[in-house]
N, C-alpha and C positions, 0 to 999 in steps of 0.2 A: 516725838509727841504725836499721838494719834488724833484722828478726827472725832469730833463730838457729834453724835447723832441727835436729830430732833426727836423729842418724845412723840409717841404715836398720838395723833389727833391734834397736834399743835403745829402751826405753820408760822415760822419766823419771818417769812417774806411778806412784806406789807405793800400792797398795791393801792395807791390812793386814786380815788376817782374824782374827776372835776366836779365842782359844786354847781348845782342848778342855779338858775337866775333867782328863784325864790329863796334858796338858802343864802345866796350872796346878799340879797336885799335885806334879809333878816339879820345877818351878821353885821352888815354896815350900819343898820339901824341901832343895833346893840352897842357897837363901838361909838357911834355918835352920842348915844345917851350917856355912856360911861364917861366920855370926854367932857361932856357938858356938866357933869356932876363933880369934876375935879376942882378943888380950891386953887386959888392963884399960887399959893406956896407949893402945892404938889405939882402943879403944871410947870412952874419954873424949875423945880428939882428934877422933874422928868426930862425937861428940855436939856438941862446941864448934863445929865447922864447920857442922853442920846448923842449930844455933841462930843462928849469925851470918848464915847465908843467909836464914833466916826473918825476922830483924830487918831485913835490907837490903831485903826485899820489902815490908815494912809501910810 
């Protein structure tokens, strides 16, 4: 099987750059807002899913 070449003008290598303090502050604010809008039922269901995920990784 031969190698597949990248099409011209397209780069498949992704280099992530660290977030600035301003971007982190905005992201954390958004996450805090979304979490505060969750109903109790959704919060409990999400917690169960996270716990189940952690247990399956152990």
